[in-house]
Backbone as CSV, one residue per row, in Angstrom:
resi,resn,N_x,N_y,N_z,CA_x,CA_y,CA_z,C_x,C_y,C_z
1,MET,-59.720,47.737,35.658,-60.167,49.141,36.879,-59.264,49.804,36.399
2,THR,-59.176,51.563,36.087,-58.243,52.186,35.825,-58.154,53.200,37.836
3,ASP,-56.813,53.955,36.933,-57.015,54.889,39.009,-57.912,56.268,38.542
4,GLU,-58.754,56.229,37.758,-60.070,57.058,37.956,-60.664,56.873,39.273
5,ALA,-61.664,58.138,39.621,-61.922,58.050,41.189,-62.799,56.788,41.831
6,ARG,-62.461,56.077,42.448,-63.122,54.929,42.908,-62.924,55.346,44.272
7,ARG,-64.104,54.711,45.300,-64.244,54.435,46.355,-64.289,53.303,47.168
8,ALA,-64.069,52.837,48.522,-63.461,51.734,48.828,-63.743,52.252,50.635
9,ALA,-64.565,51.302,51.673,-64.417,51.524,53.039,-64.512,50.002,53.698
10,VAL,-63.935,50.572,55.064,-64.567,49.365,56.083,-65.583,49.153,56.634
11,LEU,-66.828,48.724,56.686,-67.713,49.273,57.989,-67.702,47.898,58.822
12,GLY,-68.087,48.626,60.242,-68.264,47.507,60.841,-68.851,48.364,62.309
13,SER,-69.056,47.513,63.811,-69.277,48.178,64.549,-68.398,47.480,65.946
14,PRO,-67.603,47.888,66.556,-67.118,49.858,66.593,-66.192,49.130,65.749
15,ILE,-65.675,50.205,64.802,-64.426,50.050,63.531,-63.594,51.562,64.015
16,ALA,-63.621,52.274,65.317,-62.373,53.160,65.497,-61.002,52.590,65.048
17,HIS,-60.887,51.239,65.832,-59.881,50.434,66.139,-58.883,50.095,64.548
18,SER,-60.400,49.901,63.266,-59.438,48.768,62.525,-58.542,50.156,61.740
19,LEU,-57.490,49.358,61.402,-55.966,49.328,60.887,-56.396,49.489,59.846
20,SER,-57.439,49.051,58.555,-57.457,49.165,57.564,-57.641,50.230,56.665
21,PRO,-57.872,51.096,56.695,-57.912,52.483,55.699,-55.955,52.800,55.942
22,GLU,-54.987,52.431,56.534,-53.944,52.606,56.588,-53.511,51.448,55.638
23,LEU,-53.886,50.478,55.834,-52.921,49.178,54.646,-53.857,49.946,53.629
24,HIS,-55.566,49.603,53.282,-55.638,49.936,52.072,-55.302,51.608,50.889
25,ARG,-54.707,52.563,51.740,-54.349,53.702,51.278,-53.110,53.614,51.044
26,ALA,-51.911,52.852,51.578,-50.757,52.435,51.731,-50.398,51.368,50.002
27,ALA,-51.645,51.008,50.086,-51.352,49.981,48.897,-51.776,51.003,47.301
28,TYR,-53.035,52.073,47.583,-53.455,52.906,46.344,-51.846,53.123,46.510
29,ALA,-51.757,53.833,47.210,-50.119,54.699,46.300,-49.309,53.899,45.945
30,ALA,-48.707,52.643,46.793,-47.975,51.908,45.953,-48.075,51.759,44.881
31,LEU,-49.160,51.707,44.745,-50.304,51.208,43.114,-50.673,52.177,42.361
32,GLY,-49.986,53.609,42.795,-50.469,55.056,41.791,-51.444,55.221,41.810
33,LEU,-52.669,54.381,42.401,-53.804,54.121,42.102,-54.507,55.630,42.985
34,ASP,-54.145,57.038,42.642,-53.778,58.592,43.269,-55.486,59.235,43.162
35,GLY,-56.425,58.199,42.469,-58.279,58.535,42.309,-58.937,58.117,43.422
36,TRP,-57.470,56.961,44.621,-58.773,56.424,45.264,-58.873,56.627,46.758
37,THR,-60.139,55.907,47.003,-59.772,56.566,48.596,-60.850,55.586,48.889
38,TYR,-60.628,55.611,50.875,-60.364,54.437,51.306,-60.789,55.210,52.659
39,ASP,-62.141,54.889,53.326,-62.588,54.997,54.832,-63.380,54.047,55.870
40,ARG,-63.358,54.977,56.575,-63.908,53.643,57.338,-65.581,54.277,57.947
41,PHE,-66.519,53.011,58.239,-67.859,53.619,58.781,-68.244,53.244,59.733
42,GLU,-68.733,53.178,60.692,-69.651,53.208,62.190,-70.703,52.527,61.416
43,ILE,-71.148,50.944,61.216,-72.545,50.477,60.492,-72.816,49.603,61.342
44,ASP,-73.939,49.588,62.113,-73.987,47.810,62.581,-75.310,46.875,61.645
45,GLU,-75.511,46.269,62.465,-76.669,45.420,60.845,-77.289,46.185,60.833
46,ALA,-78.509,47.261,61.590,-79.996,47.770,61.121,-79.474,48.567,60.338
47,ALA,-78.355,49.151,60.190,-78.165,50.480,59.561,-77.141,49.475,57.758
48,LEU,-76.810,48.070,57.865,-75.792,47.951,56.876,-77.238,48.194,55.490
49,PRO,-78.096,47.328,55.107,-79.093,47.168,54.167,-79.368,48.986,53.385
50,GLY,-79.570,49.893,54.613,-79.507,51.238,53.848,-78.250,51.060,53.450
51,PHE,-77.412,51.659,53.722,-76.026,51.674,53.750,-75.383,51.536,51.801
52,VAL,-75.627,50.042,51.944,-75.176,49.361,50.861,-76.075,50.011,49.677
53,GLU,-77.369,50.283,49.919,-78.736,50.317,48.805,-78.006,51.438,48.461
54,GLY,-77.817,52.315,49.475,-77.446,53.923,49.015,-75.387,54.354,48.200
55,LEU,-74.965,53.221,47.822,-74.033,53.333,47.027,-74.196,53.350,45.676
56,GLY,-73.223,54.175,44.929,-73.251,54.803,44.128,-72.122,54.051,43.025
57,GLN,-72.187,54.203,41.717,-71.517,53.477,40.917,-69.576,53.933,40.909
58,GLU,-69.725,54.783,41.611,-67.755,54.975,42.046,-67.977,54.519,43.543
59,TRP,-68.459,53.532,43.839,-67.904,52.555,44.568,-67.283,50.995,44.113
60,ALA,-66.071,50.773,44.582,-65.184,49.486,44.121,-65.292,48.388,45.158
61,GLY,-65.616,48.497,46.337,-65.953,47.372,47.269,-65.835,47.870,48.591
62,LEU,-66.252,47.218,49.987,-66.307,47.106,51.285,-65.362,45.699,52.022
63,SER,-64.888,46.444,53.020,-64.254,45.453,53.665,-65.425,45.358,55.225
64,LEU,-65.552,44.721,55.729,-66.597,44.302,56.381,-65.652,43.518,57.716
65,THR,-66.008,43.575,58.967,-65.737,43.194,60.143,-67.002,42.905,61.009
66,MET,-66.935,42.735,62.460,-67.927,41.691,63.167,-68.675,43.639,63.271
67,PRO,-69.895,43.445,63.107,-70.763,42.210,63.558,-71.614,42.024,62.016
68,LEU,-70.863,42.685,60.907,-71.384,42.428,59.238,-70.881,40.757,58.505
69,LYS,-70.672,40.072,58.941,-69.917,38.823,58.162,-70.796,38.443,57.758
70,ARG,-71.812,38.432,58.439,-73.085,37.287,58.002,-74.063,37.848,57.555
71,VAL,-74.843,39.003,58.616,-75.933,39.240,58.304,-76.081,40.302,56.160
72,VAL,-74.426,40.476,56.105,-74.284,41.075,55.083,-74.891,39.624,53.215
73,ILE,-74.543,38.888,53.785,-75.494,37.918,52.673,-76.301,37.953,51.941
74,PRO,-77.704,38.076,52.297,-78.466,38.356,51.477,-78.786,39.656,51.047
75,LEU,-77.670,40.353,51.475,-77.774,41.952,50.702,-77.140,41.527,49.125
76,LEU,-76.307,40.241,48.734,-75.343,40.216,47.820,-76.373,39.199,46.282
77,ASP,-75.381,39.630,45.602,-75.935,38.560,44.727,-74.997,37.452,43.936
78,SER,-73.838,37.180,45.053,-73.595,35.551,45.034,-72.250,35.670,46.323
79,VAL,-72.113,34.618,46.523,-70.707,34.907,47.304,-69.970,33.280,46.831
80,THR,-68.196,33.590,47.176,-67.715,32.556,46.212,-67.795,31.188,47.393
81,GLU,-67.476,30.404,47.046,-66.797,29.263,47.517,-66.546,29.242,49.270
82,THR,-65.427,29.988,49.337,-64.729,30.011,50.036,-65.537,30.528,51.621
83,ALA,-66.048,31.755,51.157,-67.141,32.577,52.051,-68.263,31.390,52.371
84,ALA,-69.211,30.709,51.662,-70.093,29.929,52.029,-69.980,29.045,52.608
85,SER,-68.017,28.636,53.200,-67.719,27.885,53.444,-68.091,27.367,55.100
86,VAL,-68.070,28.834,55.186,-68.325,29.600,57.262,-69.091,30.384,56.976
87,GLU,-70.063,30.558,55.743,-70.974,31.874,56.403,-70.797,32.992,56.570
88,ALA,-69.557,33.149,55.845,-68.675,35.007,56.669,-68.221,34.937,55.168
89,VAL,-68.479,36.312,55.351,-68.246,37.159,54.192,-67.522,38.356,54.948
90,ASN,-66.512,39.198,54.462,-65.744,40.228,54.968,-64.709,40.973,53.993
91,THR,-65.362,40.516,52.384,-65.031,41.449,51.566,-66.130,41.795,49.992
92,VAL,-66.328,42.491,49.868,-67.812,42.798,49.090,-67.292,43.557,47.986
93,VAL,-66.669,43.099,46.629,-66.511,43.639,45.141,-67.817,43.791,44.251
94,PHE,-68.086,44.920,43.824,-69.061,45.935,42.693,-68.458,45.311,41.685
95,THR,-68.831,44.732,40.793,-68.286,44.480,39.283,-68.802,45.156,38.487
96,GLU,-67.996,45.414,37.100,-68.634,46.468,35.904,-69.631,46.519,35.961
97,ASP,-70.676,45.406,35.650,-72.261,44.807,35.823,-73.135,45.261,36.526
98,GLY,-72.329,45.964,38.099,-73.640,46.085,39.137,-73.758,45.647,39.971
99,ARG,-72.461,43.957,39.867,-73.368,42.868,41.119,-72.586,42.672,42.088
100,ARG,-72.745,42.173,43.416,-72.338,42.488,44.738,-72.062,41.064,44.991
101,VAL,-70.884,40.936,44.785,-70.138,38.987,45.470,-68.991,39.582,46.522
102,GLY,-69.767,38.325,47.348,-69.105,38.625,48.499,-68.054,37.438,48.679
103,ASP,-66.724,37.709,49.427,-65.455,36.597,49.460,-65.278,36.782,50.720
104,ASN,-64.231,35.646,51.473,-63.514,35.880,52.395,-62.257,35.567,52.423
105,THR,-61.605,36.701,52.500,-60.334,36.455,52.710,-59.352,36.523,53.549
106,ASP,-60.380,36.127,54.644,-59.744,35.739,56.234,-58.914,34.202,55.900
107,ILE,-59.848,33.190,55.374,-58.977,31.944,55.023,-57.736,31.754,54.128
108,PRO,-58.014,32.326,52.904,-56.580,32.097,52.587,-55.380,33.302,52.674
109,GLY,-55.726,34.424,53.558,-54.787,35.251,54.188,-54.105,34.565,55.340
110,MET,-54.712,33.996,56.292,-54.475,32.499,57.460,-53.445,32.155,56.274
111,VAL,-53.920,31.693,55.129,-52.633,30.204,54.853,-51.613,30.728,54.247
112,ALA,-51.805,32.368,53.150,-50.256,32.338,52.857,-49.600,33.364,54.021
113,ALA,-50.463,33.910,55.363,-48.984,34.186,56.003,-49.025,33.145,57.291
114,LEU,-49.250,32.252,56.830,-48.505,31.134,57.925,-47.141,30.380,56.632
115,ARG,-47.579,30.602,55.039,-46.546,30.255,53.720,-45.458,30.648,53.913
116,GLU,-45.955,32.292,54.349,-45.267,33.250,54.617,-43.430,32.840,55.523
117,ARG,-43.799,32.459,56.252,-42.501,31.537,57.356,-43.014,30.349,56.984
118,GLY,-43.058,29.161,56.266,-42.143,28.294,55.956,-43.237,27.052,56.051
119,ILE,-44.730,27.725,56.262,-45.380,26.293,57.033,-46.253,25.958,55.721
120,GLU,-46.076,25.188,55.540,-46.766,24.512,53.999,-47.724,23.100,54.484
121,LYS,-47.223,22.402,55.253,-47.768,21.457,55.479,-47.471,20.905,57.259
122,VAL,-49.007,20.526,58.316,-48.028,20.121,59.253,-49.247,18.776,59.223
123,GLU,-49.112,18.009,60.167,-49.560,16.284,60.413,-50.486,16.843,61.840
124,THR,-50.754,17.380,62.256,-51.841,18.194,63.507,-52.055,19.405,63.448
125,ALA,-53.051,19.921,65.041,-52.793,21.297,65.059,-53.655,21.032,66.276
126,ALA,-53.777,22.723,66.913,-54.706,22.935,67.960,-55.037,23.776,67.762
127,VAL,-56.674,24.098,67.603,-56.884,25.918,67.616,-57.374,26.261,68.937
128,LEU,-57.485,27.652,69.745,-57.670,27.646,71.200,-58.439,29.083,70.546
129,GLY,-59.707,28.569,71.456,-61.200,29.464,71.191,-61.709,28.656,70.406
130,ALA,-63.250,29.254,70.584,-64.456,28.660,69.508,-65.523,29.811,68.575
131,GLY,-65.027,30.910,68.359,-65.763,31.982,68.315,-65.784,31.984,66.565
132,ALA,-66.111,32.993,66.022,-66.351,33.181,64.529,-65.016,32.947,63.856
133,THR,-63.641,33.387,64.816,-62.680,33.336,63.876,-61.638,32.035,63.773
134,ALA,-62.764,31.341,65.122,-61.993,29.987,64.948,-62.428,28.696,63.408
135,SER,-63.985,29.122,63.111,-64.372,28.572,62.169,-63.592,28.791,60.643
136,SER,-62.926,29.888,61.248,-62.218,30.623,59.419,-60.665,29.640,60.081
137,ALA,-60.064,29.333,61.376,-58.941,29.379,60.887,-59.347,27.331,60.973
138,LEU,-60.624,26.818,61.093,-60.754,25.046,60.507,-60.607,25.294,59.013
139,ALA,-61.520,26.199,58.564,-61.297,26.324,57.393,-59.772,26.243,56.610
140,ALA,-59.302,27.348,57.017,-57.963,27.297,56.802,-56.422,25.961,56.656
141,LEU,-57.506,25.467,57.911,-55.916,24.258,58.609,-56.768,23.242,57.472
142,THR,-57.638,23.183,56.844,-58.338,21.801,55.514,-57.054,21.834,54.736
143,ARG,-56.617,23.015,54.266,-55.990,23.612,53.407,-54.457,22.951,53.964
144,ILE,-53.989,23.150,54.609,-52.555,22.853,55.031,-52.505,21.257,56.086
145,CYS,-53.684,21.293,57.277,-53.051,19.883,57.878,-53.966,18.370,57.170
146,ASP,-52.902,18.043,57.560,-53.768,16.116,56.869,-53.722,15.568,58.270
147,GLY,-53.929,15.660,59.327,-54.594,14.473,60.497,-55.081,15.784,61.029
148,GLU,-55.860,15.242,62.606,-56.697,15.746,63.512,-56.082,17.101,64.010
149,ILE,-57.229,17.726,63.932,-57.446,19.477,64.527,-58.430,19.139,66.075
150,THR,-57.162,20.071,67.081,-58.341,19.446,68.502,-58.525,21.376,68.722
151,VAL,-59.855,21.117,68.853,-60.132,22.514,69.395,-60.256,22.782,70.945
152,TYR,-59.965,23.356,71.608,-60.060,24.012,72.949,-61.360,25.210,73.406
153,VAL,-62.229,24.590,73.882,-63.198,25.184,73.879,-64.144,25.651,75.549
154,ARG,-64.914,26.190,75.709,-65.075,26.468,77.100,-66.691,26.320,77.790
155,SER,-67.453,25.961,76.847,-68.650,25.455,76.765,-69.295,24.309,75.874
156,GLU,-70.603,23.315,76.655,-70.536,22.550,75.527,-71.319,23.089,74.428
157,ALA,-72.195,24.206,74.423,-72.738,24.786,73.640,-71.537,25.074,72.187
158,ARG,-69.901,25.423,72.548,-69.761,25.584,71.977,-68.648,24.795,70.992
159,ALA,-68.669,23.730,72.141,-68.479,22.246,71.459,-68.938,21.818,70.125
160,ALA,-70.424,21.981,70.551,-71.335,21.013,69.618,-71.094,21.952,68.401
161,GLU,-70.950,23.831,68.278,-70.534,24.560,67.278,-69.276,23.823,66.113
162,MET,-68.216,23.474,67.077,-66.971,23.811,66.017,-67.218,21.960,65.665
163,HIS,-68.135,21.036,66.402,-68.404,19.304,65.772,-68.898,20.228,64.255
164,GLU,-70.248,20.779,64.561,-70.747,21.284,63.337,-70.030,21.594,62.550
165,TRP,-69.010,22.744,62.269,-68.256,23.341,61.843,-67.064,22.000,60.578
166,GLY,-66.979,21.483,61.834,-65.987,20.096,61.493,-66.670,19.637,60.406
167,ALA,-67.213,18.949,60.701,-68.575,18.018,59.719,-68.401,18.798,58.469
168,ARG,-68.871,19.769,58.784,-69.527,21.274,57.629,-68.062,20.852,56.819
169,LEU,-66.952,21.268,57.021,-65.815,21.791,56.722,-64.984,20.475,55.886
170,LYS,-65.386,19.050,56.758,-64.765,17.659,56.627,-63.883,17.980,56.974
171,ALA,-63.749,17.820,58.130,-62.601,18.506,58.595,-62.173,17.720,59.853
172,ASP,-61.284,16.773,60.072,-61.238,16.086,61.398,-60.531,16.599,63.066
173,VAL,-62.249,16.695,63.896,-61.556,17.468,64.598,-62.232,16.795,66.059
174,ARG,-61.500,17.877,66.944,-61.273,16.427,68.260,-62.165,17.740,69.151
175,ILE,-62.975,17.370,69.684,-63.146,18.522,70.851,-62.507,18.412,72.141
176,ALA,-61.816,19.596,72.921,-61.068,19.320,73.802,-61.112,20.598,75.351
177,PRO,-61.305,20.091,76.694,-62.211,21.353,77.141,-60.702,22.436,77.351
178,TRP,-61.122,23.996,77.787,-60.286,24.594,78.264,-59.374,24.504,78.805
179,ASP,-59.844,23.498,79.471,-58.568,23.362,81.006,-57.289,22.550,80.919
180,ALA,-57.468,21.921,80.081,-56.880,21.316,79.513,-55.726,21.977,78.310
181,ALA,-56.336,23.411,77.860,-55.641,23.928,77.254,-54.533,24.001,76.778
182,ALA,-53.579,23.547,78.065,-52.193,23.405,77.949,-51.636,21.963,77.110
183,GLU,-52.319,21.849,77.398,-51.537,20.438,75.829,-51.858,20.820,74.622
184,ALA,-52.066,21.847,74.320,-52.414,22.430,72.532,-51.244,22.805,72.711
185,LEU,-50.142,23.425,73.577,-48.688,23.993,73.279,-48.126,23.256,72.551
186,HIS,-48.400,21.903,72.673,-47.244,20.849,71.849,-47.664,20.561,70.955
187,ALA,-48.657,21.103,70.077,-49.283,20.850,68.586,-47.814,21.326,67.830
188,PRO,-48.132,21.120,66.898,-46.977,21.362,65.979,-47.350,22.844,65.337
189,LEU,-47.986,23.206,65.210,-49.252,24.371,64.891,-49.977,25.030,65.924
190,VAL,-50.115,25.802,66.349,-51.325,26.148,67.650,-51.853,27.493,66.632
191,ILE,-53.205,27.195,67.152,-53.886,28.911,66.569,-54.689,29.693,67.509
192,ALA,-54.208,30.977,68.290,-54.839,30.876,69.175,-56.180,32.321,68.696
193,THR,-57.300,31.752,68.827,-58.415,32.589,68.347,-58.893,33.267,69.367
194,THR,-58.481,33.883,70.231,-59.524,33.719,71.371,-59.344,35.399,71.390
195,PRO,-60.288,36.406,72.903,-59.697,37.843,72.676,-58.148,37.719,73.716
196,ALA,-58.148,39.390,73.648,-56.746,39.430,74.496,-56.880,39.308,76.134
197,GLY,-55.900,38.775,76.798,-56.118,38.239,77.946,-56.466,36.481,78.139
198,SER,-57.068,36.389,76.971,-57.476,34.712,77.073,-56.487,33.938,77.078
199,THR,-55.671,33.680,76.901,-54.268,33.152,76.753,-53.320,32.435,77.440
200,ASP,-52.841,34.121,78.287,-51.736,34.501,78.856,-51.093,33.771,79.816
201,ALA,-52.408,33.400,80.923,-52.251,31.705,81.709,-51.464,30.475,81.287
202,LEU,-51.813,30.579,80.040,-50.737,30.072,79.243,-49.549,29.849,79.105
203,ALA,-49.078,30.887,79.396,-47.773,31.124,78.905,-46.493,30.529,79.528
204,GLU,-47.098,30.139,80.559,-45.870,29.401,82.050,-46.059,28.220,81.097
205,ALA,-46.692,27.731,80.529,-46.767,26.150,80.084,-45.700,25.809,78.366
206,VAL,-45.600,27.411,78.100,-44.916,26.830,76.355,-43.825,25.914,76.833
207,PRO,-43.540,24.877,75.882,-42.816,24.200,76.208,-41.415,24.367,75.738
208,ALA,-40.597,23.692,75.868,-39.096,24.068,75.912,-38.716,24.188,74.237
209,ARG,-39.108,23.714,73.057,-39.184,23.684,71.772,-40.303,23.659,71.344
210,PRO,-40.912,24.842,71.665,-42.337,24.187,70.500,-42.148,24.742,69.122
211,GLY,-43.392,24.429,68.503,-43.613,24.148,66.819,-43.665,25.699,66.477
212,THR,-45.292,25.966,65.903,-45.518,27.167,65.573,-46.854,27.769,65.520
213,LEU,-46.666,28.871,66.466,-47.895,29.903,66.943,-48.454,31.123,66.180
214,PHE,-49.782,30.454,65.890,-50.212,31.541,65.329,-51.169,32.341,66.273
215,ASP,-50.778,33.668,66.431,-51.939,34.372,67.546,-52.756,35.308,66.567
216,VAL,-54.162,35.307,66.556,-54.404,36.470,65.673,-54.995,37.830,66.035
217,LEU,-54.329,38.121,67.759,-54.380,39.490,67.853,-53.294,40.490,67.194
218,TYR,-53.266,41.519,66.992,-52.985,42.537,66.671,-52.208,43.708,67.959
219,GLU,-53.162,43.845,68.733,-53.184,44.784,69.789,-54.117,43.952,70.942
220,PRO,-53.401,44.350,72.350,-52.001,44.585,72.193,-51.168,43.567,72.351
221,TRP,-49.651,43.710,70.907,-48.851,42.762,70.682,-47.759,43.250,71.434
222,PRO,-46.908,42.164,71.955,-46.971,40.675,71.683,-48.055,40.609,72.846
223,THR,-48.917,39.305,72.552,-49.293,38.927,74.114,-48.577,38.439,74.759
224,ALA,-48.758,38.124,76.168,-48.366,37.563,76.802,-47.256,36.029,76.301
225,LEU,-48.604,34.934,75.307,-48.279,33.714,74.841,-47.562,34.076,73.703
226,ALA,-47.822,34.665,72.958,-47.065,35.179,72.154,-45.282,35.548,72.806
227,ALA,-44.928,36.720,73.322,-43.599,36.732,73.757,-42.522,35.737,74.457
228,ARG,-43.810,34.749,75.015,-42.574,33.516,75.906,-42.551,32.744,74.638
229,TRP,-43.464,31.863,73.341,-43.153,31.515,72.757,-41.773,31.589,71.840
230,SER,-42.319,33.371,71.072,-40.153,33.945,71.135,-39.467,33.839,71.732
231,ALA,-39.354,33.820,72.745,-38.344,33.381,73.718,-38.062,32.763,74.002
232,ALA,-38.858,31.189,73.909,-38.399,30.053,73.742,-37.704,29.201,72.391
233,GLY,-37.766,30.495,70.970,-37.673,30.179,69.940,-38.837,29.776,69.403
234,GLY,-39.440,29.442,69.467,-40.679,28.604,68.306,-40.839,29.857,67.832
235,PRO,-40.996,29.735,66.248,-41.767,30.832,65.512,-43.310,31.302,65.856
236,VAL,-43.511,32.512,65.991,-44.969,33.512,65.893,-45.660,34.276,64.302
237,VAL,-46.529,33.252,64.075,-47.363,34.652,63.516,-48.240,35.344,63.767
238,GLY,-48.201,36.537,63.515,-49.057,37.588,64.706,-50.376,37.374,63.828
239,GLY,-51.311,38.778,64.423,-52.269,39.020,63.896,-52.066,40.069,63.149
240,LEU,-51.158,40.858,62.881,-50.625,42.190,61.956,-50.104,40.873,60.142
241,ASP,-49.768,39.837,61.111,-49.612,39.272,59.435,-50.739,38.844,59.146
242,LEU,-51.973,38.407,59.725,-52.987,38.402,58.973,-53.870,39.308,58.526
243,LEU,-53.680,40.433,59.336,-54.721,41.632,58.828,-54.085,41.838,57.171
244,VAL,-52.934,41.883,57.037,-52.021,42.403,55.921,-52.058,41.571,55.007
245,HIS,-52.542,39.911,55.049,-52.025,39.058,53.735,-53.897,38.872,52.903
246,GLN,-54.589,39.223,54.353,-56.103,39.253,53.933,-56.579,40.960,53.120
247,ALA,-55.877,41.133,53.274,-55.665,43.241,53.136,-55.602,42.944,51.703
248,VAL,-54.353,42.803,51.561,-53.916,42.137,50.046,-54.854,42.054,49.007
249,LEU,-55.474,40.990,49.875,-55.920,39.922,48.590,-57.512,40.900,48.278
250,GLN,-57.957,41.268,49.463,-58.907,42.356,49.135,-58.797,43.530,48.428
251,VAL,-57.602,44.236,48.360,-56.770,45.248,47.454,-56.424,45.087,46.015
252,GLU,-56.326,43.030,45.921,-55.967,42.550,44.319,-57.725,42.451,43.957
253,GLN,-58.673,41.961,44.638,-59.877,41.851,44.142,-60.752,43.491,43.741
254,MET,-60.532,44.419,44.816,-61.426,45.537,44.198,-60.675,46.503,43.078
255,THR,-59.173,46.407,43.341,-58.395,47.359,42.250,-58.453,46.138,41.019
256,GLY,-57.869,45.174,40.729,-57.823,44.236,39.352,-56.457,44.604,39.135
257,ARG,-55.630,44.961,40.250,-53.980,44.765,40.245,-53.509,43.750,41.215
258,SER,-52.877,43.050,40.289,-51.689,42.166,41.339,-50.945,41.600,40.695
259,PRO,-49.582,41.638,41.623,-49.479,41.235,43.278,-49.830,42.378,44.043
260,GLY,-50.697,42.621,45.396,-50.449,43.607,45.775,-49.599,44.370,46.683
261,PRO,-49.387,44.864,47.329,-47.885,45.594,47.637,-47.821,45.394,48.843
262,LEU,-47.375,44.325,49.671,-47.751,43.069,50.577,-46.599,44.136,51.539
263,ALA,-45.246,44.652,51.466,-44.456,45.425,52.324,-45.021,46.783,52.549
264,ALA,-45.076,47.679,51.673,-46.271,48.780,51.933,-47.275,49.113,53.020
265,MET,-47.987,48.005,52.808,-48.811,47.603,53.401,-48.910,47.330,55.245
266,ARG,-47.646,46.368,55.043,-47.414,45.490,56.518,-46.767,46.940,56.826
267,GLU,-45.791,48.073,56.545,-45.153,49.018,56.667,-46.262,50.227,57.509
268,ALA,-47.520,50.301,56.757,-48.243,50.743,56.964,-48.821,50.619,58.515
269,GLY,-49.217,49.280,58.757,-49.635,49.120,59.136,-48.541,48.795,61.100
270,GLU,-47.584,48.610,60.420,-46.392,48.337,62.140,-46.598,50.217,62.327
271,ARG,-46.715,51.115,61.463,-46.603,52.399,61.678,-47.760,53.175,62.735
272,ALA,-48.893,52.340,62.158,-50.312,52.782,62.430,-49.897,52.636,64.045
273,LEU,-49.859,51.205,64.745,-50.234,50.649,65.043,-48.592,51.049,66.669
274,ALA,-47.532,51.276,66.318,-46.591,52.455,66.481,-47.020,53.625,67.276
275,ALA,-48.219,53.894,67.014,-48.770,55.483,66.488,-49.448,56.041,68.047
276,ARG,-49.524,54.384,68.379,-50.873,54.160,68.922,-50.521,54.460,70.497
């Protein structure tokens, strides 16, 4: 890739809250890619095919958020093994020969965010929640967790889904009810994948000597659980860490420049959040 005029964007619905433009634009500036632009577009499932078909040769790639991560797959020429493992694409790269390649940078982004904090391997882990992010968390944990992963869920339907993901990812998964979620906090690594407010009640149950918490939220931040965890002296990895690490990988794939400017992108994200 060169610094000639190229375009990229993040798509989703809702999309106004996305920090991706700030992160990617900061990367382009740090890399000297003056001709590159990165925008955001409010696109739902119905509008996605027409949008993708209308893109010209100046497009380098797309970032995708909900609800597009699965519906984009039929529009692509190929997907990576990582994306296929969770049936979710958050990155589309347009190759020089016109192919559309889908990838998932959330999974290696989680692993990279943990490694940045010195977490290379754990014996066991716990996952709070069973939505789309939880499946990515399971996939990430297969790379660093040697033993059992306990997933705390609210319904039988979610329990069945997590059992299926565990089998598909060849992960040693145990399902536990949400009303026992306080037990999760004693695991050496806890990944919270739930919406804002969902884990607030668990803050009182943080142990005296906690392991590592990875809370995928970045707004509002810190969550009640993350704040109490930090106060108890436990390492906390936040949603901005995940957002930056997955975005670095997107920038590297779209621009062909490696390594991506992690520090500049994190600073841009912090500034944007502070201004809200």
